[in-house]
C-alpha positions in Angstrom: 46.7 -14.9 -64.9 45.7 -13.9 -61.3 46.8 -16.3 -58.6 47.6 -18.9 -61.4 44.2 -18.6 -62.9 43.8 -17.3 -66.5 42.0 -14.0 -67.0 40.1 -13.3 -70.1 41.4 -10.1 -71.7 40.4 -8.4 -74.9 44.1 -8.2 -76.0 46.9 -10.6 -75.3 49.5 -7.9 -74.5 47.5 -5.6 -72.2 45.4 -6.1 -69.0 43.2 -3.2 -68.0 41.5 -3.1 -64.5 38.5 -0.7 -64.1 36.9 0.6 -60.9 39.5 -1.1 -58.8 38.3 -2.4 -55.5 39.6 -4.6 -52.8 38.7 -7.7 -54.8 41.2 -6.6 -57.5 44.2 -6.8 -55.2 46.6 -9.7 -55.6 49.4 -11.1 -57.7 49.1 -11.1 -61.5 51.3 -13.2 -63.8 52.1 -12.6 -67.5 53.3 -15.7 -69.4 55.0 -15.6 -72.8 56.1 -18.7 -74.7 57.1 -19.9 -78.2 58.7 -23.0 -79.7 61.9 -22.3 -78.0 60.8 -21.6 -74.5 58.6 -19.5 -72.1 59.0 -16.6 -69.7 56.7 -15.5 -66.8 56.7 -12.3 -64.8 54.7 -11.4 -61.7 53.1 -8.1 -60.7 51.5 -7.5 -57.3 48.6 -5.1 -57.2 47.9 -3.4 -53.8 44.6 -1.7 -53.3 44.2 0.7 -50.4 40.7 1.5 -49.1 39.0 2.9 -46.0 37.8 0.6 -43.2 34.6 -1.3 -44.0 32.5 -4.3 -42.9 33.2 -3.9 -39.2 32.3 -7.0 -37.2 32.6 -8.1 -33.5 34.0 -11.4 -32.3 32.6 -12.3 -28.8 33.4 -14.9 -26.2 31.1 -15.3 -23.2 31.9 -16.9 -19.8 29.0 -18.1 -17.7 29.1 -18.4 -13.9 26.8 -20.7 -12.1 27.8 -20.6 -8.5 31.5 -21.7 -8.3 31.4 -23.2 -11.8 32.7 -21.3 -14.9 31.9 -22.3 -18.4 33.8 -20.7 -21.4 31.9 -20.3 -24.6 33.3 -20.3 -28.1 34.0 -17.2 -30.2 31.2 -16.1 -32.4 30.9 -13.3 -34.9 28.4 -10.6 -34.2 27.5 -8.1 -37.0 27.4 -4.4 -36.3 24.0 -3.3 -35.1 23.1 -6.6 -33.3 21.9 -7.1 -29.8 23.9 -9.2 -27.4 22.2 -10.8 -24.3 24.2 -11.9 -21.2 23.2 -12.9 -17.7 24.0 -11.0 -14.6 27.3 -12.2 -13.3 28.7 -13.4 -16.7 31.9 -12.0 -18.3 32.4 -10.9 -21.9 35.4 -10.6 -24.3 34.8 -8.6 -27.5 37.1 -7.9 -30.4 36.5 -5.2 -33.0 37.6 -6.1 -36.5 37.4 -3.9 -39.7 38.2 -4.7 -43.3 40.7 -2.0 -44.4 44.0 -1.4 -46.1 46.2 -0.3 -44.5 45.0 -1.9 -41.2 42.9 0.4 -39.0 43.2 1.3 -35.4 40.2 0.8 -33.2 38.7 2.5 -30.1 35.7 1.8 -27.8 33.1 3.9 -26.1 29.8 3.5 -24.4 26.9 5.8 -25.2 25.5 7.6 -22.2 27.9 5.9 -19.9 31.5 5.6 -18.6 33.8 3.0 -20.0 37.2 2.0 -18.9 40.0 2.2 -21.5 40.2 -1.1 -23.3 43.4 -2.9 -24.4 44.0 -2.4 -28.1 40.9 -3.6 -29.9 39.8 -5.9 -27.1 37.0 -5.0 -24.6 36.5 -7.0 -21.4 33.4 -6.8 -19.2 33.5 -8.9 -16.0 30.8 -9.8 -13.5 28.1 -8.1 -15.5 25.4 -6.0 -13.7 22.4 -4.0 -14.9 24.6 -0.9 -15.0 26.6 -2.5 -17.8 23.6 -2.4 -20.1 23.8 0.0 -23.0 25.2 0.6 -26.5 28.8 0.0 -27.2 30.5 1.6 -30.2 33.8 0.6 -31.9 35.5 3.1 -34.2 38.0 1.9 -36.8 40.3 4.5 -38.5 43.1 4.5 -41.1 44.6 7.2 -43.3 41.8 6.9 -45.8 38.8 7.2 -43.5 36.8 6.0 -40.5 34.0 3.5 -39.9 32.0 2.8 -36.8 30.1 -0.2 -35.6 27.9 -0.8 -32.5 26.0 -3.5 -30.6 23.5 -3.3 -27.8 24.1 -5.2 -24.6 21.2 -6.4 -22.5 21.7 -8.0 -19.1 19.2 -10.5 -17.8 18.6 -11.4 -14.2 16.3 -13.5 -12.0 13.4 -11.8 -10.1 14.1 -9.6 -7.1 12.1 -7.2 -5.1 11.7 -3.7 -6.5 14.0 -1.1 -5.2 11.6 1.7 -6.0 10.3 3.3 -2.8 6.9 4.0 -4.4 6.3 0.3 -4.9 6.2 -1.4 -1.6 5.6 -5.1 -1.2 3.1 -5.3 1.6 0.1 -7.2 2.9 -2.5 -5.6 5.3 -6.1 -5.4 6.2 -8.3 -3.1 4.2 -11.9 -2.6 5.4 -13.4 -6.1 5.6 -10.9 -7.8 3.5 -7.1 -7.9 3.1 -5.0 -6.4 0.3 -1.6 -7.7 -0.8 0.8 -6.0 -3.2 3.9 -7.7 -4.7 6.4 -6.1 -7.1 9.2 -8.0 -8.8 12.0 -6.5 -10.8 13.3 -9.0 -13.4 14.5 -9.3 -17.0 12.7 -10.8 -18.8 9.5 -9.8 -17.1 8.5 -12.3 -14.4 5.3 -14.2 -14.0 3.7 -13.6 -10.6 1.6 -16.3 -8.8 -0.1 -16.2 -5.4 -0.6 -18.9 -2.8 -2.9 -18.5 0.2 -2.8 -21.1 3.0 -1.2 -23.7 0.8 -3.7 -23.2 -2.1 -2.5 -21.7 -5.3 -4.7 -19.0 -6.8 -5.6 -19.9 -10.4 -8.2 -18.8 -12.9 -10.5 -21.5 -11.6 -10.1 -20.6 -8.0 -10.8 -17.0 -8.9 -14.2 -17.9 -10.3 -15.3 -20.0 -7.3 -13.8 -17.7 -4.6 -13.7 -14.1 -3.6 -10.3 -13.5 -5.2 -9.3 -10.6 -7.3 -5.9 -10.3 -8.9 -4.8 -7.2 -10.8 -1.4 -7.2 -12.7 0.5 -4.2 -14.0 3.8 -3.7 -15.8 6.3 -0.8 -15.9 9.6 -1.2 -17.6 11.3 -4.2 -16.0 8.9 -4.3 -13.0 5.8 -6.4 -12.7 3.3 -5.7 -10.0 0.4 -7.9 -8.8 -2.3 -7.0 -6.3 -4.3 -9.6 -4.5 -7.6 -8.7 -2.9 -9.7 -11.2 -0.9 -13.0 -10.9 1.0 -13.3 -13.8 3.4 -12.7 -15.0 7.0 -10.5 -12.6 8.9 -10.8 -14.4 12.3 -7.8 -16.6 11.8 -4.2 -16.3 10.6 -3.4 -16.5 6.9 -0.1 -17.6 5.3 0.3 -15.8 1.9 3.1 -16.4 -0.6 3.9 -14.3 -3.7 6.1 -16.0 -6.3 8.0 -14.3 -9.2 9.6 -16.5 -11.8 11.3 -16.2 -15.2 13.8 -18.3 -17.2 16.6 -17.4 -14.8 15.2 -18.1 -11.4 12.3 -18.1 -8.9 11.9 -15.9 -5.9 9.3 -16.1 -3.1 8.0 -13.5 -0.7 6.0 -14.8 2.4 3.5 -12.8 4.5 1.9 -13.9 7.8 -1.3 -12.0 8.3 -2.6 -12.2 11.8 -6.3 -12.6 12.6 -8.1 -9.3 12.8 -9.1 -8.4 16.3 -12.3 -6.8 17.6 -11.9 -3.0 17.9 -13.6 -3.1 21.3 -11.0 -5.6 22.6 -8.2 -3.4 21.1 -9.6 -0.4 23.0 -10.0 -2.4 26.2 -6.4 -3.5 25.8 -5.4 0.2 25.4 -7.3 1.2 28.5 -5.7 -1.7 30.4 -2.3 -0.6 29.4 -3.0 3.0 30.4 -4.3 1.8 33.8 -1.2 -0.3 34.3 1.0 2.7 33.5 -0.8 5.0 35.9 -0.7 2.3 38.6 3.1 1.9 38.0 3.6 5.6 38.4 1.6 5.7 41.6 3.5 2.7 43.0 6.8 4.5 42.3 5.7 7.6 44.2 4.3 5.6 47.1 7.5 3.6 47.4 9.6 6.8 47.4 7.3 8.3 50.1 7.7 5.1 52.3 11.4 5.2 51.8 11.6 8.9 52.9 9.4 8.2 55.9 11.7 5.3 57.0 14.7 7.6 56.7 13.0 10.2 58.8 12.0 7.7 61.6 15.5 6.3 61.7 16.9 9.8 62.1 14.4 10.7 64.9 15.3 7.4 66.7 19.0 8.1 66.5 18.5 11.6 67.9 16.4 10.3 70.8 18.9 7.6 71.6 21.7 10.2 71.6 19.7 12.4 74.0 19.0 9.5 76.4 22.7 8.6 76.4 23.6 12.2 77.2 21.1 12.5 80.0 22.4 9.2 81.5 26.0 10.4 81.5 25.0 13.8 83.1 23.2 12.0 85.9 20.5 14.7 86.4 18.1 14.2 89.3 14.9 15.2 87.5 11.7 13.7 88.4 11.5 11.9 85.1 13.9 9.2 86.3 12.0 6.3 87.7 12.6 5.5 91.4 13.7 2.1 92.4 10.9 0.1 94.0 11.8 -1.0 97.5 11.9 -4.6 98.3 10.4 -4.1 101.7 7.6 -1.7 102.5 9.5 -0.6 105.6 12.3 0.9 103.6 12.1 4.0 101.5 15.0 5.1 99.3 15.7 8.3 97.6 18.5 10.6 96.6 19.5 12.6 99.7 21.5 15.8 99.6 23.0 16.3 103.0 23.1 19.8 104.5 25.9 19.3 107.0 29.3 17.8 106.8 29.9 14.7 104.8 29.1 11.5 106.8 31.7 8.8 107.0 31.4 6.0 104.6 29.2 3.2 106.0 30.1 -0.3 104.9 27.5 -1.8 107.3 24.2 -0.5 108.7 24.0 0.6 112.3 22.8 -2.1 114.7 19.2 -2.3 115.5 18.1 -0.1 118.4 20.6 2.6 117.8 19.0 5.2 115.6 21.0 7.4 113.4 20.7 11.1 113.9 18.8 12.8 111.2 20.4 15.5 109.2 18.7 18.8 109.2 16.3 19.2 106.3 16.7 22.0 103.8 15.7 22.9 100.3 17.0 20.6 97.7 19.2 22.3 95.2 20.2 20.6 92.0 23.8 20.0 91.6 25.5 22.0 89.0 26.9 20.2 86.0 30.6 19.8 86.0 33.0 18.3 83.6 33.8 15.5 86.1 31.0 13.2 87.5 30.2 14.0 91.2 31.6 11.8 93.9 29.0 9.3 95.1 28.2 8.9 98.8 26.1 6.2 100.4 23.7 6.4 103.3 21.3 4.0 105.0 17.9 4.9 106.4 16.2 2.6 108.9 12.7 2.8 110.1 11.3 0.8 113.0 8.2 -1.2 112.2 5.1 -0.9 114.5 4.2 -4.6 114.8 7.6 -6.2 115.0 10.6 -5.8 117.2 13.7 -4.2 116.3 15.6 -7.4 116.6 13.7 -8.9 113.8 15.4 -6.6 111.3 18.6 -8.1 109.9 21.5 -6.7 108.0 20.1 -8.2 104.8 17.1 -5.9 105.0 19.1 -2.8 104.6 19.4 -1.3 101.1 21.7 1.4 99.8 21.0 4.3 97.5 23.3 6.8 95.9 23.3 10.4 97.1 25.1 13.5 95.9 27.1 16.0 97.8 25.3 19.3 98.3 27.1 22.1 96.6 27.5 25.5 98.2 25.2 28.0 96.7 26.9 30.7 94.7 26.7 34.3 96.0 
């Protein structure tokens, strides 16, 4: 018997097992009995074999925003393809049928893989870089077996990162041309919307629309060409969608301007620039002129103050206008001895002797101002008497002492 189940055997005393395999392993019992009793013995058969039938047990954790959902373990045969979404996490166990038990190791073809713990492989926060073929190797003393699976990471549409494929919208001749490229897995479906109207097959037939799609690996490109009114703004939206999400790209195309107006604007800007430069130079010239005038004014003021202090008797100094036509005043330089100081004029009728006249010599400049002397000159009028002249009609003028000429 095997595991308490009777086995057919050609002889009652011998059991022969041919081409032993793993299915032959187990406990065998031999039962003998007669009228006086029975006896049973047990023999365990152990079959050793190389690893085989390698399988993977997988558990997938989904992330949707801040919510995590844990999936159940499922068996994945070797050579299968496993699909996970970007951002998910995976736990994988490698199991092989072998006796004695086999040890396992992981590797990623054409890529780097961190050393896993025992026979468990953990991949967290999946990205496109995690795609590839993962290989598990099971080994014991009798042999080795390998198993693999292919991991594919899916994701919602996003703009292409390829510099050769730009997502743009611009004028082209008498129409505008828009190009939109989405990178997604699975490949996205691209739709266009212009000024709130979605471009469909029907609108293509009744309008001047032309849409040309193209596909390269995981990137889908759509080109929209339209010949129509370019004298107003256009709001254009390119939508890419698959089973994992929808993305939008919006373009605002300004109204096309007349080239003549653009050239006039350019000339106007150039004129303003030149006028600004001229204004700067003119302002700098006026500023320098003001500084020069201020400097000249200060110099002249200093010269006037110096001439006033020196008290020169040049003819440039204005003479004081007499209050009475009968009195004439001037700076007098006496030739003789200094006259006594006169506080009051001489009485009328008594004439003052005149000092002898001589050439007038300018007084030399000295460090100290010259001493001032005063004199009064009185002339008799022809028509009036001397008695009519009063003291109030006498004016005084400053005179300077004559200096002795140097030999």
